[in-house]
DRENRO-290675 format. One record per residue (C-alpha): residue number from 1; x, y, z. Coordinates in steps of 0.05 Angstrom, whole numbers, plus 5000, padded with zeros to 4 digits. Each point is the difference from the previous one (the first is absolute). Example, Ala and Ser with C-alpha at 12.3 -4.5 7.8 and 13.67 -1.06 7.14 Angstrom:
<rec drenza="1" X="5246" Y="4910" Z="5156"/>
<rec drenza="2" X="5027" Y="5069" Z="4987"/>
This chain:
<rec drenza="1" X="4211" Y="2938" Z="3448"/>
<rec drenza="2" X="4967" Y="4943" Z="4962"/>
<rec drenza="3" X="4999" Y="4991" Z="4928"/>
<rec drenza="4" X="4932" Y="4993" Z="4972"/>
<rec drenza="5" X="4977" Y="4981" Z="4935"/>
<rec drenza="6" X="4925" Y="5022" Z="4971"/>
<rec drenza="7" X="4981" Y="4964" Z="4947"/>
<rec drenza="8" X="4937" Y="5036" Z="4970"/>
<rec drenza="9" X="5023" Y="5072" Z="5023"/>
<rec drenza="10" X="4958" Y="5034" Z="4953"/>
<rec drenza="11" X="4939" Y="4961" Z="5027"/>
<rec drenza="12" X="4951" Y="5032" Z="5060"/>
<rec drenza="13" X="5025" Y="4956" Z="5046"/>
<rec drenza="14" X="5068" Y="5005" Z="4981"/>
<rec drenza="15" X="5005" Y="5081" Z="5001"/>
<rec drenza="16" X="4970" Y="4994" Z="5070"/>
<rec drenza="17" X="5046" Y="4952" Z="5026"/>
<rec drenza="18" X="5054" Y="5039" Z="4970"/>
<rec drenza="19" X="4988" Y="5075" Z="5028"/>
<rec drenza="20" X="4988" Y="4964" Z="5075"/>
<rec drenza="21" X="5069" Y="4964" Z="4996"/>
<rec drenza="22" X="5029" Y="5065" Z="4973"/>
<rec drenza="23" X="4968" Y="5035" Z="5057"/>
<rec drenza="24" X="5012" Y="4968" Z="5058"/>
<rec drenza="25" X="5068" Y="4955" Z="4984"/>
<rec drenza="26" X="5061" Y="5014" Z="4969"/>
<rec drenza="27" X="5001" Y="4926" Z="4957"/>
<rec drenza="28" X="5016" Y="5007" Z="4932"/>
<rec drenza="29" X="4954" Y="4981" Z="4954"/>
<rec drenza="30" X="5007" Y="4969" Z="4928"/>
<rec drenza="31" X="4938" Y="5020" Z="4960"/>
<rec drenza="32" X="4980" Y="4948" Z="4946"/>
<rec drenza="33" X="4939" Y="4993" Z="4948"/>
<rec drenza="34" X="4983" Y="5009" Z="4925"/>
<rec drenza="35" X="5002" Y="5074" Z="5007"/>
<rec drenza="36" X="5056" Y="5012" Z="5056"/>
<rec drenza="37" X="5042" Y="5046" Z="4956"/>
<rec drenza="38" X="4951" Y="5055" Z="5008"/>
<rec drenza="39" X="4995" Y="5004" Z="5065"/>
<rec drenza="40" X="5041" Y="5072" Z="5036"/>
<rec drenza="41" X="5039" Y="4961" Z="5060"/>
<rec drenza="42" X="5038" Y="5024" Z="5051"/>
<rec drenza="43" X="5068" Y="4984" Z="4974"/>
<rec drenza="44" X="5034" Y="4996" Z="5069"/>
<rec drenza="45" X="4957" Y="4940" Z="5024"/>
<rec drenza="46" X="4955" Y="4965" Z="4929"/>
<rec drenza="47" X="5027" Y="4975" Z="4943"/>
<rec drenza="48" X="4939" Y="4974" Z="4947"/>
<rec drenza="49" X="5011" Y="4937" Z="4950"/>
<rec drenza="50" X="4940" Y="4994" Z="4943"/>
<rec drenza="51" X="4986" Y="4931" Z="4979"/>
<rec drenza="52" X="4953" Y="4944" Z="4995"/>
<rec drenza="53" X="4981" Y="4966" Z="5072"/>
<rec drenza="54" X="4990" Y="4928" Z="4965"/>
<rec drenza="55" X="5072" Y="4999" Z="4971"/>
<rec drenza="56" X="5049" Y="4968" Z="5048"/>
<rec drenza="57" X="5057" Y="5027" Z="4976"/>
<rec drenza="58" X="4971" Y="5077" Z="5004"/>
<rec drenza="59" X="4992" Y="4992" Z="5065"/>
<rec drenza="60" X="5066" Y="4969" Z="5026"/>
<rec drenza="61" X="5032" Y="5064" Z="4994"/>
<rec drenza="62" X="4954" Y="5035" Z="5037"/>
<rec drenza="63" X="5001" Y="4949" Z="5050"/>
<rec drenza="64" X="5069" Y="4992" Z="5017"/>
<rec drenza="65" X="5020" Y="5026" Z="5067"/>
<rec drenza="66" X="4935" Y="5014" Z="5025"/>
<rec drenza="67" X="4974" Y="4991" Z="5074"/>
<rec drenza="68" X="4926" Y="5002" Z="4980"/>
<rec drenza="69" X="4964" Y="4990" Z="4941"/>
<rec drenza="70" X="4924" Y="5025" Z="4999"/>
<rec drenza="71" X="4953" Y="4991" Z="4941"/>
<rec drenza="72" X="4938" Y="5029" Z="4980"/>
<rec drenza="73" X="4972" Y="4981" Z="4935"/>
<rec drenza="74" X="4939" Y="4999" Z="4953"/>
<rec drenza="75" X="5000" Y="4945" Z="4945"/>
<rec drenza="76" X="5020" Y="4930" Z="4990"/>
<rec drenza="77" X="5019" Y="4989" Z="5074"/>
<rec drenza="78" X="5025" Y="4920" Z="4994"/>
<rec drenza="79" X="5056" Y="5021" Z="4949"/>
<rec drenza="80" X="5015" Y="5061" Z="5045"/>
<rec drenza="81" X="5008" Y="4950" Z="5063"/>
<rec drenza="82" X="5037" Y="4948" Z="4959"/>
<rec drenza="83" X="5050" Y="5058" Z="4973"/>
<rec drenza="84" X="5016" Y="5031" Z="5057"/>
<rec drenza="85" X="5012" Y="4937" Z="5040"/>
<rec drenza="86" X="5048" Y="4982" Z="4952"/>
<rec drenza="87" X="5041" Y="5065" Z="5002"/>
<rec drenza="88" X="5001" Y="4996" Z="5071"/>
<rec drenza="89" X="5023" Y="4936" Z="5007"/>
<rec drenza="90" X="5052" Y="5006" Z="4956"/>
<rec drenza="91" X="5029" Y="5065" Z="5032"/>
<rec drenza="92" X="4988" Y="4968" Z="5065"/>
<rec drenza="93" X="4954" Y="5054" Z="5024"/>
<rec drenza="94" X="4946" Y="4970" Z="5049"/>
<rec drenza="95" X="4951" Y="5063" Z="5030"/>
<rec drenza="96" X="4942" Y="5002" Z="4955"/>
<rec drenza="97" X="4930" Y="5040" Z="5018"/>
<rec drenza="98" X="4952" Y="4991" Z="4942"/>
<rec drenza="99" X="4930" Y="5027" Z="4990"/>
<rec drenza="100" X="4946" Y="4954" Z="4981"/>
<rec drenza="101" X="4928" Y="4992" Z="5016"/>
<rec drenza="102" X="4950" Y="4998" Z="5051"/>
<rec drenza="103" X="4947" Y="4935" Z="4973"/>
<rec drenza="104" X="5050" Y="4953" Z="4984"/>
<rec drenza="105" X="4977" Y="4952" Z="5062"/>
<rec drenza="106" X="4931" Y="5020" Z="5008"/>
<rec drenza="107" X="5025" Y="5038" Z="5060"/>
<rec drenza="108" X="4956" Y="5057" Z="4985"/>
<rec drenza="109" X="4922" Y="5005" Z="5003"/>
<rec drenza="110" X="4962" Y="4988" Z="4933"/>
<rec drenza="111" X="4970" Y="5063" Z="4999"/>
<rec drenza="112" X="5060" Y="5043" Z="5008"/>
<rec drenza="113" X="5023" Y="4954" Z="4939"/>
<rec drenza="114" X="4942" Y="5016" Z="4956"/>
<rec drenza="115" X="4985" Y="4923" Z="4998"/>
<rec drenza="116" X="5011" Y="4936" Z="5028"/>
<rec drenza="117" X="5070" Y="4970" Z="4984"/>
<rec drenza="118" X="4990" Y="4924" Z="5024"/>
<rec drenza="119" X="5069" Y="4988" Z="4952"/>
<rec drenza="120" X="5045" Y="5059" Z="4992"/>
<rec drenza="121" X="5047" Y="4958" Z="4955"/>
<rec drenza="122" X="4940" Y="5005" Z="4947"/>
<rec drenza="123" X="4985" Y="5076" Z="5004"/>
<rec drenza="124" X="5031" Y="5023" Z="4942"/>
<rec drenza="125" X="5014" Y="5067" Z="5043"/>
<rec drenza="126" X="5033" Y="4966" Z="5062"/>
<rec drenza="127" X="5025" Y="4940" Z="4976"/>
<rec drenza="128" X="5062" Y="5030" Z="4967"/>
<rec drenza="129" X="5012" Y="5030" Z="5074"/>
<rec drenza="130" X="4994" Y="4933" Z="5034"/>
<rec drenza="131" X="5051" Y="4970" Z="4949"/>
<rec drenza="132" X="5048" Y="5058" Z="5013"/>
<rec drenza="133" X="4990" Y="4990" Z="5081"/>
<rec drenza="134" X="5007" Y="4928" Z="4994"/>
<rec drenza="135" X="5068" Y="5014" Z="4965"/>
<rec drenza="136" X="5028" Y="5040" Z="5046"/>
<rec drenza="137" X="4978" Y="4957" Z="5064"/>
<rec drenza="138" X="5034" Y="4941" Z="4956"/>
<rec drenza="139" X="5069" Y="5034" Z="4998"/>
<rec drenza="140" X="5049" Y="5009" Z="5054"/>
<rec drenza="141" X="5008" Y="5079" Z="5001"/>
<rec drenza="142" X="4978" Y="5034" Z="5065"/>
<rec drenza="143" X="4936" Y="5028" Z="4973"/>
<rec drenza="144" X="4944" Y="5046" Z="5025"/>
<rec drenza="145" X="4941" Y="4992" Z="4957"/>
<rec drenza="146" X="4946" Y="5055" Z="5007"/>
<rec drenza="147" X="4928" Y="4995" Z="4984"/>
<rec drenza="148" X="4971" Y="5070" Z="5002"/>
<rec drenza="149" X="4922" Y="5010" Z="5008"/>
<rec drenza="150" X="4977" Y="5059" Z="4947"/>
<rec drenza="151" X="5032" Y="5060" Z="4999"/>
<rec drenza="152" X="4958" Y="5055" Z="5021"/>
<rec drenza="153" X="4974" Y="5056" Z="4958"/>
<rec drenza="154" X="5014" Y="5051" Z="4999"/>
<rec drenza="155" X="5062" Y="4996" Z="5029"/>
<rec drenza="156" X="5004" Y="5015" Z="5065"/>
<rec drenza="157" X="5071" Y="4998" Z="5035"/>
<rec drenza="158" X="4986" Y="4957" Z="5059"/>
<rec drenza="159" X="5058" Y="4959" Z="5018"/>
<rec drenza="160" X="4965" Y="4951" Z="5058"/>
<rec drenza="161" X="4996" Y="4935" Z="4986"/>
<rec drenza="162" X="4978" Y="4927" Z="5024"/>
<rec drenza="163" X="5040" Y="4937" Z="4978"/>
<rec drenza="164" X="4967" Y="4930" Z="4998"/>
<rec drenza="165" X="5031" Y="4939" Z="4982"/>
<rec drenza="166" X="4996" Y="4953" Z="4951"/>
<rec drenza="167" X="4952" Y="4949" Z="5036"/>
<rec drenza="168" X="4959" Y="5057" Z="5028"/>
<rec drenza="169" X="4942" Y="5041" Z="4973"/>
<rec drenza="170" X="5009" Y="5070" Z="4981"/>
<rec drenza="171" X="4983" Y="5056" Z="5044"/>
<rec drenza="172" X="4965" Y="5046" Z="4951"/>
<rec drenza="173" X="4999" Y="5020" Z="4921"/>
<rec drenza="174" X="5038" Y="5055" Z="4997"/>
<rec drenza="175" X="5068" Y="5030" Z="5000"/>
<rec drenza="176" X="5048" Y="5054" Z="4979"/>
<rec drenza="177" X="5063" Y="5009" Z="4954"/>
<rec drenza="178" X="5027" Y="5036" Z="5068"/>
<rec drenza="179" X="4983" Y="4941" Z="5050"/>
<rec drenza="180" X="5037" Y="4957" Z="4949"/>
<rec drenza="181" X="5055" Y="5048" Z="5000"/>
<rec drenza="182" X="5008" Y="5000" Z="5077"/>
<rec drenza="183" X="4999" Y="4922" Z="5007"/>
<rec drenza="184" X="5049" Y="4988" Z="4945"/>
<rec drenza="185" X="5043" Y="5057" Z="5040"/>
<rec drenza="186" X="4992" Y="4959" Z="5061"/>
<rec drenza="187" X="5023" Y="4928" Z="4968"/>
<rec drenza="188" X="5058" Y="5047" Z="4972"/>
<rec drenza="189" X="5015" Y="5023" Z="5069"/>
<rec drenza="190" X="4996" Y="4927" Z="5038"/>
<rec drenza="191" X="5032" Y="4938" Z="4968"/>
<rec drenza="192" X="4953" Y="4956" Z="5048"/>
<rec drenza="193" X="4937" Y="5033" Z="4982"/>
<rec drenza="194" X="4951" Y="4949" Z="4959"/>
<rec drenza="195" X="5059" Y="4953" Z="4971"/>
<rec drenza="196" X="4975" Y="4951" Z="4941"/>
<rec drenza="197" X="4927" Y="5030" Z="5025"/>
<rec drenza="198" X="4938" Y="5013" Z="4955"/>
<rec drenza="199" X="4960" Y="5053" Z="5028"/>
<rec drenza="200" X="4937" Y="5040" Z="4987"/>
<rec drenza="201" X="5002" Y="5076" Z="5011"/>
<rec drenza="202" X="4942" Y="5048" Z="5009"/>
<rec drenza="203" X="4977" Y="5060" Z="5043"/>
<rec drenza="204" X="4982" Y="4986" Z="5070"/>
<rec drenza="205" X="4924" Y="5008" Z="4999"/>
<rec drenza="206" X="5004" Y="5067" Z="5033"/>
<rec drenza="207" X="5023" Y="5031" Z="4948"/>
């Protein structure tokens, strides 16, 4: 059994990761988001914390005692990364799994991204994701940064996935929330899997 904090627990990815861990582990879950208090929880295994993920002081209590911190957020990605790193450092918690974005290293073909991005740092959409990834990589945390392909819609509960490392081209343009959850489950169960790694995740081409 592990203690897992899900930051962004009310988002679409956070909800699928939460349910996967409830169904397939005996982990104790802490659910963090601005509206976490509205969640119906399993009181034997879950607690909820309402707070702002850009506020290290709000994060510290949630981070304390966790074995793994999973983050799936939308918004000010550099601010999220900075606050979470600070809170984890202050509470001596090291294992971070952080959802970022495909394309921040020009590792995906232009047709998948809608345009050719010669410099993601100057792209108004991708630049914050690149900065967040840089901050995490510069930290002393034991991180896994996940760069997902486009979420397949309508939702299909496909749990197969392909992983590519930071300097490898993406294997395909799409992924599923269930695939991400399956990979997070694998990370939570194998302490040696993709430590201090920055990976892409996509559906295998047969899917």
